[in-house]
C-alpha positions in Angstrom: 83.1 25.0 21.6 82.4 21.4 20.2 84.2 20.2 17.2 82.0 19.5 14.4 81.2 16.3 12.5 80.6 16.1 8.7 83.7 18.0 7.4 87.0 17.7 5.9 90.2 19.8 6.1 91.5 21.2 2.9 94.6 23.5 2.0 95.3 26.8 3.6 93.3 26.0 6.8 90.0 26.0 5.0 87.4 23.4 5.7 84.7 21.8 3.6 81.4 21.2 5.4 79.3 18.1 4.3 76.3 18.8 6.6 73.8 20.4 4.3 73.5 20.8 0.4 75.3 24.2 0.5 78.5 22.4 1.2 80.2 25.4 2.3 84.1 25.9 1.8 84.8 28.0 5.0 88.1 29.8 5.2 89.8 30.3 8.4 88.1 32.7 10.8 84.9 32.5 8.9 81.5 30.5 9.1 79.2 28.8 6.8 75.9 30.1 5.3 74.1 28.9 8.6 76.3 31.4 10.7 77.0 28.7 13.3 79.6 26.4 12.0 82.9 28.3 12.6 86.4 27.7 11.3 89.1 28.3 13.9 92.5 27.6 12.8 91.5 24.9 10.4 89.1 23.1 12.5 85.3 23.2 12.2 83.3 24.0 15.4 79.6 23.7 16.1 79.1 27.0 18.0 75.5 26.1 19.1 76.1 22.8 20.6 74.1 22.7 23.8 73.0 26.3 23.5 69.3 26.7 23.4 67.0 29.6 22.5 63.7 28.2 23.0 62.3 25.4 25.1 58.6 24.3 25.3 56.3 21.3 25.6 54.2 21.3 22.6 51.3 19.0 21.4 52.9 16.8 18.6 50.1 18.2 16.3 51.8 21.7 16.5 54.8 20.5 14.6 52.5 19.4 12.7 52.7 15.6 12.8 49.3 13.9 12.4 50.4 10.3 12.0 53.1 10.2 14.5 52.3 9.5 18.2 49.0 11.5 17.8 47.6 13.2 20.9 51.0 13.1 22.8 53.3 15.9 23.8 56.7 16.6 22.4 59.6 18.2 24.2 60.6 20.9 21.8 64.0 22.8 21.6 65.5 25.4 19.2 68.8 27.3 19.0 69.7 30.2 16.5 70.9 30.4 12.8 69.6 28.8 9.6 70.9 27.5 6.3 68.0 29.2 4.5 67.2 32.8 4.1 63.4 32.8 3.8 61.8 36.1 3.2 58.7 35.0 5.0 60.2 33.2 8.0 57.9 33.2 11.1 60.9 32.6 13.4 63.1 35.1 12.1 64.2 36.4 15.4 66.1 33.3 16.1 66.9 32.1 12.6 68.5 35.3 11.7 70.3 35.6 15.1 73.9 34.9 15.9 75.5 33.0 18.6 76.4 36.3 20.5 73.4 38.3 19.5 70.9 36.9 22.1 71.1 35.1 25.4 71.2 31.3 25.0 70.5 28.6 27.8 73.1 25.9 28.2 71.4 22.4 28.2 73.4 19.2 28.2 72.0 16.3 25.9 71.3 14.2 29.1 69.4 17.0 30.9 67.3 17.5 27.9 66.2 13.9 27.9 65.5 14.0 31.6 63.3 17.1 31.2 61.4 15.5 28.3 60.7 12.5 30.6 59.7 14.6 33.7 57.2 16.7 31.6 55.3 13.7 30.3 56.5 13.8 26.7 56.5 10.9 24.3 59.2 12.5 22.0 61.8 15.1 21.6 61.7 17.6 18.5 64.3 19.9 17.3 62.3 22.7 15.8 61.8 26.5 15.7 65.0 27.0 13.8 66.6 24.5 11.3 67.7 21.5 13.2 70.2 20.4 10.6 72.8 22.7 11.6 72.5 21.6 15.2 73.6 18.3 14.0 76.0 17.1 16.7 73.8 18.2 19.5 70.6 16.5 18.1 72.5 13.4 17.3 74.0 13.1 21.0 70.5 13.9 22.6 68.5 11.7 20.2 70.7 8.6 20.9 70.2 9.1 24.6 66.4 9.6 23.9 65.9 6.4 22.0 67.5 4.5 24.8 64.9 5.9 27.1 62.0 5.0 24.7 61.4 8.6 23.5 60.6 9.3 19.9 62.6 11.8 17.9 61.6 14.4 15.5 63.3 16.8 12.9 61.1 19.7 11.9 63.3 20.6 8.9 63.6 22.4 5.7 65.2 19.2 4.3 68.6 20.6 3.1 70.5 17.9 4.6 73.1 15.8 2.8 72.8 12.1 2.3 75.7 11.3 4.5 74.6 13.5 7.3 71.1 12.0 7.3 72.5 8.5 7.3 74.5 9.4 10.4 71.2 10.5 12.1 69.3 7.4 10.9 69.8 5.1 14.0 68.2 7.8 16.3 65.8 9.8 14.1 62.3 8.6 13.9 60.3 11.3 12.3 61.3 13.6 9.3 58.7 16.5 9.0 60.0 18.4 6.0 58.9 21.6 4.3 58.4 21.5 0.5 58.3 25.2 0.1 57.4 25.3 -3.5 57.9 23.0 -6.5 60.1 25.4 -8.6 63.8 26.1 -8.4 63.1 29.7 -9.0 61.0 30.1 -5.7 63.9 28.3 -3.7 66.7 30.4 -5.1 64.9 33.8 -4.8 63.0 33.5 -1.6 65.0 30.9 0.3 68.5 31.1 -1.0 68.5 27.4 -2.0 67.7 24.7 -4.4 64.7 22.5 -4.6 66.3 19.1 -5.7 68.3 18.5 -2.5 65.1 18.7 -0.4 63.5 16.1 -2.6 66.5 14.0 -2.6 66.7 14.1 1.2 63.0 13.3 1.6 63.5 10.3 -0.4 66.4 9.2 1.4 64.7 9.7 4.8 61.9 7.3 3.6 64.6 4.8 2.6 66.1 5.0 5.9 62.8 4.1 7.5 61.8 7.5 8.9 58.2 8.5 9.3 57.7 11.3 6.7 55.2 14.2 6.7 55.3 17.1 4.4 54.3 20.7 5.0 53.6 23.0 2.0 53.0 26.7 2.9 50.8 28.2 0.0 51.8 31.9 -0.7 49.4 34.0 -2.9 51.1 34.8 -6.2 54.2 32.9 -5.5 53.7 29.1 -5.3 49.9 28.9 -5.7 49.7 28.0 -9.3 47.3 24.9 -9.8 49.8 23.1 -12.2 52.7 23.6 -9.6 50.5 22.1 -6.8 49.7 19.2 -9.1 53.3 18.5 -9.9 54.2 18.4 -6.4 51.5 16.2 -5.3 52.3 13.7 -8.1 55.9 13.8 -6.9 54.8 13.1 -3.3 52.6 10.1 -4.5 55.4 8.7 -6.8 58.4 9.1 -4.6 57.1 9.0 -0.9 53.7 7.1 -1.1 50.2 8.0 -1.4 49.7 7.4 2.4 52.3 10.5 3.1 50.4 13.1 5.1 50.5 16.5 3.2 49.8 19.8 5.4 48.4 22.4 2.9 49.2 25.4 5.2 47.9 29.0 5.2 50.4 31.8 4.8 50.3 35.0 7.0 52.5 38.0 6.4 55.7 38.1 8.3 59.3 39.1 8.4 60.2 40.5 4.9 57.0 39.4 3.1 54.3 41.9 4.2 53.4 42.6 0.6 50.4 40.2 0.4 47.4 39.0 2.6 46.9 35.5 4.0 46.0 32.7 1.5 42.4 32.5 0.8 41.0 29.4 2.3 39.3 28.6 -1.0 42.7 28.3 -2.5 43.7 25.6 0.1 40.5 23.7 -0.3 41.2 23.4 -4.1 44.6 22.0 -3.4 43.2 19.7 -0.7 40.5 18.4 -3.2 43.0 18.1 -6.0 45.2 15.9 -3.8 42.3 13.5 -2.8 41.4 13.3 -6.4 44.9 12.4 -7.5 45.0 9.7 -4.8 46.9 11.2 -2.0 44.9 9.6 1.0 45.9 11.9 3.8 46.0 15.6 2.8 45.2 18.3 5.6 44.7 22.0 5.9 47.0 23.9 8.3 46.6 27.3 10.0 42.8 27.1 9.3 41.0 27.0 12.6 38.4 24.5 13.1 38.1 23.5 9.5 37.1 19.7 8.7 40.3 19.6 6.6 42.3 19.2 10.1 40.6 15.8 10.6 41.7 12.4 9.6 39.1 10.5 7.6 39.2 6.9 6.4 40.3 7.0 2.8 38.1 4.1 2.0 34.7 4.8 3.6 35.1 8.5 4.7 34.5 7.8 8.6 36.0 10.4 10.8 38.8 8.7 12.7 40.8 11.6 14.4 39.0 14.9 15.1 41.2 17.9 15.8 40.5 21.4 17.0 43.6 23.5 16.8 46.4 21.3 18.3 44.1 19.0 20.3 43.3 15.7 18.9 40.7 13.0 19.9 40.7 9.5 18.4 37.1 8.7 17.5 36.7 5.6 15.5 40.1 4.1 15.1 41.5 1.1 16.9 44.4 -1.1 16.5 45.3 0.9 13.2 42.0 0.2 11.7 38.8 2.1 10.8 36.2 0.8 13.1 33.4 1.2 10.2 35.0 -0.7 7.3 38.2 -2.2 8.8 40.7 -0.4 6.4 44.2 -0.1 7.8 45.2 3.3 8.8 49.2 4.0 8.8 50.4 6.0 11.7 53.1 5.4 14.5 51.5 4.5 17.8 54.7 3.8 19.8 58.4 3.9 19.0 
């Protein structure tokens, strides 16, 4: 196994992991909350280094990222384990799996970069399960990827520490983060975590120069209170900036949360309108097929700039980062 970064040795062969905000104290022979960082004789190992459960070429819009290399493909990799225990996880079959409970493919960092280039991808995304706990592998692959001109993406729950995120920053371009709710109660009960570290990491990622997009999955009866939505939108505007894309996404029943139906589209539309009225320039609807809320519009004149259908994107009235109707500058990453 590969020795981990981001930890320190303590007494009695225990180790203190500093990778995510749980900061697990792991006794010899055990593992952290994520299930994949193992203490063997007082040394912390990254058990999933180079071990892949899922490999795919996805449109970048599937992440979803709408303002980062739009219309391109992203070489996407996942492994097993997670530092959250979300009751509604759609990828529970890998996030709840252990290293020895399913077949994993070996993939060296350099091989991953070569495959991304061979398949015409503009970026590499670590996704499907939580990339934070894949830290050493993503860091090594991402460093090689950047040398080859590829973009790099974390699709993350945002529960990474400042020191780990800083270590990633020379190679990580995009931080696509979930803000699952805007109450600590939700995070503790539904995810086994806390809200504040996610907010702190999102601000830090912005300070480090990463492109930020936020996904907010709206779950009926749990995080759909209008006042909670309003507080989250205000926080995004004040701390990440009014040009931060926000994906307001429809819930569907999964894993341990099958006691409620999908989010009414009207609920999503209300949050979308609220975001616009409050000054957030680029709200989007997610998991709602062929809805106008998937498209990018000029916040100044309302012109359609990027038209989307599912994961397909077509640039319409946008050139050199400007609306072709009114000339308003539109922020997005066109190259890395």
